[in-house]
N, C-alpha and C positions, 0 to 999 in steps of 0.2 A: 658168306657170312653177312647176314642182314644187320642193320643198325640196332634192332631190338633183340638180337641174339648174340651169343658169343660161343666160341669153340669150347668144347668140354673135353678134358683129357688130353689137350694138346701140350706143347712144350711149356707155354706160359703158365698153364695150370700146375705143372710139375715144379716150376720155379717158385711159385708163391700162390697163396690163395688170395684172390683179389675180387672185390665186388664188381658187378657189371659196369662198364663205362662205355661211352659212345665211341664207336670205331672212328678212325681218322683216315680221311682220304690222303694218301701220300702225295707230296708235292712233286712237281716236275724235278727230276734229278738235275742238280746244277752241273754245269760244265766243269771239267777238271781244270783248275787254274794252271797257268804256266809256271815252270820252276822259278823260284825266287819271289813269287807274289806274296803280298802281305796277307796274313791270316785275318779273317773277318773278326769284327768285334761286336759286342752286344750293343743294341741301339741305345743311344743316350736318353735319359729321362728328363722331361721338361720340369722346370722349377718355377712355380708360381711366385708372384710378387710378395705374397704373404710369407711364404717359406723363405724368400730372400731376406725379408725384414727380420724374421726370427733368427736366421743364420747369422746375419750381421750383428744382431743384438747379443747372441751367444758368444761370438768371436770377441766383441768388445768387452763383454763381461770377463771372459777368461784373461784377456790382455790386461785389464785393469787389476784383477786379482793377482796376476803374476807380478805386476809392478809393485803392488802393495806388499806382497810377501818378500820380494827382493829388498824393498826398503826396510821392512821390519827386521828381517834377518841381518841385514847389513848394519843397522844402527844398534841392534842389541848384542850382536856377536863380535862385531869388528871384522875387518877385511881378512886378517889371517885366519881367525877361527871359522869364518864363513867358507873360505877356500878349503880348509882342511875338512870341514863338515861335508861340503859338496863332494870332494874327492872320495871320501869314505862311504857316503850314502849312495853314490851312484854305482859303486862296484857290484852290488847284487842285482841291480835293476835288469841288466840284459839277461841274466839267468832266469829271473822270475817272469819276464816278458816272454822269453823263449818257451817256458813251460806252458803258458796260456796259448801261445800261437801253435804249439804242438797239438793241443786239443782241437784246434780249428783247421784241420788239414783237408777235410772233405769239401767244405765250402768256405774258403777263407773270406773273412769279412773285409770290406773296403778299408784301405789304410787310413783314410781320413776319419772314419768312425773310431778306429782303434786309437788314433792320436787324440781325438776329441775326448774320449773317456779318460785316457791317461792324464791329459792336461786339465780336465775338469777336477779329477781327484787331487792333482798336485797343487792347483792354485785356488780354484773356487771353493772346494771343500775345506782346504786348510785355512783359507782366509776367514770363511764363515765360522768354522769351528773355533779358531783362535779367539775371535771376538766374543762368541757366546761363552766359551770356557772361562775367559777372563772375567766376563760379567758375572758368571755363576760363582767364581771364586771370591769376588768382591762382595757378593750378596751373602755368602756363607760367613765370610769374615765379619760382616756387619752384625750378624746375629750370633757371633762367637761359636760357630759350628766348625767341625774339623774340615780342613782344606781337602782331605781325602775324599769327601763327598762329591767334589767336582768330578773326580775321575770315575766314580762309581755311578753317579746319578745323571750328570750333565753330559760328560764327554761321550758315552755310548749313544745317547739319543741324537745329539747334533752331528756327530761324526758319521754314524751309519746313515742318517737321513741325507746328509749332504753328499756323501759318496754315491748314494743310490740315485740322486736326482739327475745326474748326467745320463746314465743308462735309461732312466724313466723317460727323459726327453726323446731319446732315440726310439723307444718303444712307441711313444705317442706319435711322433712325426715320421718314423721310418719302420713301421711294424713289419713291412715285407722283408726287411733285412734280418729279421729274427727267425732262425730256423728251429729254435727250441731252447732247451735248458743249456745246451752247450754254449750257445751265443750269450745267454745270460751269465754263465760263469766267466766267459772271456771278457765281456764288457765290464761287469762289476769287478772282476779280478784286476783288470788294468787300472780301473779307477782307484782301487785300494792300493795297488803298487805305487801309483803316483802320490797318493796321500802319504803312504809310509815313507817314501823317499824324502819328502820335504820335512816330515816330522823327525826323521832320523838326522837330517841336517841340523835341526834345532838341538837335539840331544847330544849329538857328537861334537858340534861346535861350541855349545854353551856349557852344560855340566861336564862335558868331556874336555875339550882342548882349552877353552878359555879359563875355566876354573883351575885346571892344573897349572897353566902358565902363571896365573895370578898367585898361586900358592907356593910352588916350588920351581917353576921354570918350564921351558919347552919340553924337556925330557919327561916330566910328569904329565904334561898335557898329552903327549903322544901315547904314554902308557894308559892314560884314562881313555883315550880314543880306542885303543886296541881292546881294552876290557869291555867297553860298551859295545863295540862292534861284535865281539864274540857273543856276548850275552843277548844283545837286542836283535842282531841281524842273523848271525849264524845259527843260534839256537832257536830263536823265536821270531824269525823273519816271516814266518807263514801266518802270523796272527791276524793282521789286517785283511789279507786276501781270504782267509778262512771265514772270518766274521761276515764279510760282505758277500761271500759266495752263497750264503743262505738267502740273501735278497735276490741274487742272480737266479737261483732255482725258482723262486716265486715268480719273477718276471718272465722266465722262460716258459713256465707253465701257462701264464696268462697270455703269452704271445701265440700259443697253439691251441687255444680253446675258444669256442663260440659262446660259451656260457658267461654272461655278464657278471654273475655273482663270483665265479671263479676268477675272472679277470681282475676283480677288486680284492677278493679275500686272499688269493695266493700271494701277490706281492706284499700285502699287509702282514700276512703270517710270516713270510720270509724276512721282512724287515724287523718284525718284533723278535724273531729268533736271533737275528744278528745282534740286536741291541742287548738281549739277555746274555748271549755268549760274551760280548764285549764287556758288559758290566761285571760278569762273573770273573773274567780274566783280570780286570782292574781291581776287583775286590780281594783277590788272593794276596798281593803284597801288602795291602792295608791290614788284612787279618794277621799276617806275619809280624808286621810292625806293632800291632796292638797287643798281641799275645806273646811275642818273642819265641814262637814255635815255627822254625823254617820248614818243618815237616808238612805243614799245611799247604805250602806252595807246591812241594813235591807231590803230595797226595792229589792236589787238584790237577796238576799237569798229567800225571800218570793215569788217573782214573777218568778224567773228563776230556781234556784238550787233545791228548795224543790219540785216543780212540776216535774222536770226532774227526781229527785230521786225516787219519788213515782211511776212515770210512768215506770221507769226501773224496780222497784221492782215488779209491777204488770205484766210487760212483762215477767220477769224471772219466776215468779210463773206459768204463763200460759205455758211457754216453758217446765217447769218441767215435765208436763204430756204428752209432745209431743211424747216421745219415747214409752210410754204406748199406746197412741192412734195409733202410727205407727204399733205396733204389731197387733192391731185389723184390720188395713187396709191391711197389707201385708201378714201375716201368713195364712189367709184363703186359699191362693194358696197351701200351704202345707197340709191344712186340706183336700182339695179336693183330693190331691194325696195320702193321707193315711199316711203321716208322723206324723201328730199330730191329736188329737181329739178335738172336739169343746170345752169341758170344759177347756182344757189346754190353748187355745187361750183366752178364757174368763178370765181365772185366771191370765193372764199376763197384762190385760188392766188397772190395777190400783195398787198402792202400797198397799192398803188395801187387795186386793185379793191376791197379792203376799205374804203378811205376813200370810194370812190364809193358803195358800198353804204350806208355810214352817212349820207352826204349825202342819198341817196334816201330812206332810212328817216325821216330828220328831216323831209323835205318832206311825206311822206304821213302820218306818225304823230306829228309834233311831238317834244318832248323824250322822252316815254315810248317812242316808236318808236326814237329814237336809242339810248336806254339798252338797249332790247330787242335792237337789232341788235348792239350791243357784246357783250351777254351771249350772244347767239346765236353770234357768231363765236368767242368764247372757248369755249363749250360744244362747238362743232363741231370746234375744234382739239383739245380734250381727247378727244373721241370718236375722232378719227383716231389720236391717240397711244395711246389705250387699245386700239384695234383692232390697231395695229401691235405693241403689246406682246403681244397674244394670238398673233399670227403668230410672234413670236420665242420664244414659250414662256416668258415671264418668270415666270409663276405656276406654281410646282411643287406647292404645297400645295393641298388641296381648299378650305380656308378662304379662301385668296387667290383661287382661281378663283370661288368664290361671291361674294366681295366685288367682283371685277371684273364679274361678271354683274349685280350690283345697281347698280354705278356706271354700267354701260352703259345699263341701263334708266332710271336717273335722268337721264342726259344726254339720251337720246332724248326723254323726257317734257319735259325743260326746253327742248329745241330746238323741240318742238311748241308749247309755251306761248309761247316767244319769237316764233315765226313769226306767231302770231295778232295781234301788235301792228302788223304792216305788210302781211301778205298780203291781197290783195283790196281794199286801200284806195286804190290808185292808179287814177283814172279813165282814165288813158292806157294802162294795161296791158291786154293782151288777156284776155278772159274764157276761161279754160281750166283743164283739170285734167291733172295728170301722174300716170300710172299705173305708172311704173317703166320703161316702154319707149317710150311715145308721148304726145304732147299730144292732148287732145280739146278742140278749140276751138269756140266758138260765134261765128258771124259775124253782121254786122249784119242780114242778111235772115232770121235765125232758124235757118239751117241749122247742123248740127254736123258736124265732120269730124275724123278722126284724122290727125295730122301728125307725121312723124318729127322728131326733134330735129335742129337744124342742126349742121353740123360745127363752127362757131364760135358758141357760144350767146351770146345777148344777156344782158348782165349789167348791173345786179345784180338784176333784177326776178324774184322767185319767183312761182309760181302755186299754186293750191290743190291739195292732194294728193287722190288718189282716196279716197273713203270706205272704211273698213275693212270686210272681209267678216265674216260671223259667226265667232266665235272657233273656231279649229281646233286650238289648242294647250292642253295641260294647264296649270294655273296654275303660273306660275314658269318656263316654258320658252318658247323661241321666238326671241328676238333673235339676230342673228349673233354667233357667238363664244361663246354661252352653252355651258357645259360640261354641260348637262343631257341628258335623253333626247331622242331624235328625236321630231318631232311625230307625233301620231297620225293626221293627215289632211293631204293636200296643200293648198297654199294658192297662189293666183295673184293677183298685184296687180291684174289686170284684172277680177276678179270684182266684181259689183255685186249 
């Protein structure tokens, strides 16, 4: 199979329809590590001094806003009300966070970015929104306008904007950490959960516990907290994450497109939709208060918010499997070139198959094998996303293309190293080699035979890859998607 050709009608074609890509010369198979060895990790990324300054500035900003919010809540609520508000507001947070992490199973995002988004929403967004909302309320009061205008006109704008700024910073400085809309939902959702938590502390501790204690005593305060908790958190705790998820969809679209117009318009449209939904939600109780018709609130919830909520849930569940389907569409390029075997790609296509692969790796390789399989699955998913980004033309600058080429090589080398922890260790697996098109199996009588891949590959057992031919590429060129020169000589994965 020459670099300017690809096999037609082979197993990879039956797995998915993929555009032509450069074949990959397989690396020298790494030696099988001794038992108990530590699984390899992804190479660390260098951090420039400018990024260090930005990181330090963001950390200081979050810390300063956290101190400000703690001071504001403490002085306005009192210690007892603050503690009660915190205890009640924190209860739903693990459930909401777990829901967003459940969406991000194929390629879990780094913990530091998840914590950043949550902390940004909890402290920076709340601090900025509090100041702007108070200023808006004072301005409306000066002109004898209803105070409800603050909730309808000011709060949706500043709250949705500030909740989105944290994920936007991640998109600007860490675009490669965005795999699509799923990541947008996760990052923006966690920012909204953090914001809602602190806002709930204010409502539960102030109008809830503190007002009840001042009026009738602690029992009334507790009763108020329970009522607000049921109405604000149990029934409508999805509100802030739902609003901000619209911005997340726009940011996710922008992260996976090469069109500069879409990169600007998609986040702007998502943010505008988030503000409209937020303003509509805040408008409903104002209309009820002005007209005395509670049916308005019920009608708005049933006909608008509930359908949007379930529609977004269904959309998120559908997106959850997108990265698994992506591996089945993209990685066959690497199957043809001999980097991966058909069962490995099939084993990456769903979370159930990935779990089965980890169970198998643990059986044949122990804990190091299990850790290696997890790292292998993560690296393979990253490789599929990287390859998909090449096809979409996400890298416009030469420096970005060179970085993508280096990252692809690093991922392929990491995948090869991870495989060595479990390939060939299962005595029940057939002794065979995959050359990119067929299996070469050795049977118990000593005979060897080339066998085509089955239509439905057995998963999750991989086999040994064909040994690499003599190098035919200049240094620094060769893997699929590299933006370098064409190879100087043809290469066939079947050569020995």
